[in-house]
MILUM-507691 format. One record per residue (C-alpha): x negated, y, z negated; residue number from 1. Coordinates in nm, 2 decimals, padded with zeros to 4 digits. Layout:
! residues N
X Y Z NUM
...
END
This chain:
! residues 60
01.71 -00.40 -00.62 1
01.56 -00.60 -00.33 2
01.28 -00.49 -00.10 3
01.18 -00.64 00.23 4
00.84 -00.79 00.29 5
00.55 -00.61 00.45 6
00.39 -00.74 00.77 7
00.02 -00.76 00.84 8
-00.13 -00.80 01.18 9
-00.49 -00.86 01.29 10
-00.66 -00.76 01.62 11
-00.99 -00.91 01.73 12
-01.00 -00.73 02.06 13
-00.98 -00.36 01.96 14
-00.60 -00.35 01.96 15
-00.52 -00.52 02.29 16
-00.35 -00.81 02.11 17
-00.23 -00.86 01.76 18
-00.17 -01.17 01.56 19
00.07 -01.18 01.27 20
-00.13 -01.28 00.96 21
00.14 -01.19 00.70 22
00.12 -01.54 00.56 23
-00.23 -01.45 00.43 24
-00.07 -01.20 00.19 25
00.20 -01.45 00.09 26
00.47 -01.24 00.26 27
00.45 -00.98 -00.02 28
00.55 -00.61 -00.01 29
00.27 -00.36 00.02 30
00.36 -00.07 -00.21 31
00.29 00.28 -00.09 32
00.05 00.36 -00.38 33
-00.17 00.08 -00.25 34
-00.24 00.02 00.11 35
-00.52 -00.01 00.36 36
-00.86 00.16 00.41 37
-01.16 00.13 00.63 38
-01.43 -00.10 00.49 39
-01.70 00.11 00.32 40
-01.98 -00.11 00.44 41
-01.84 -00.21 00.78 42
-01.61 00.03 00.97 43
-01.50 -00.27 01.18 44
-01.32 -00.41 00.88 45
-01.00 -00.30 00.71 46
-00.95 -00.35 00.34 47
-00.60 -00.43 00.21 48
-00.54 -00.32 -00.15 49
-00.26 -00.46 -00.36 50
-00.16 -00.56 -00.71 51
-00.06 -00.90 -00.82 52
00.11 -01.00 -01.14 53
00.01 -01.27 -01.38 54
-00.33 -01.43 -01.42 55
-00.57 -01.44 -01.70 56
-00.67 -01.07 -01.66 57
-00.31 -00.94 -01.68 58
-00.27 -00.91 -01.31 59
-00.52 -00.63 -01.25 60
END
């Protein structure tokens, strides 16, 4: 089964313009049980949550 990649965009002017920054997440697919949230310490930031496989800690 093949899935498409997710796209991630960034706006620095309150949504007037957006820049494609998908390359910063290595063109991965953002699963629905993960996602995005408003930064807890700075509501001007969005936090992207994801899971990666591999690594010394088992990918968690």
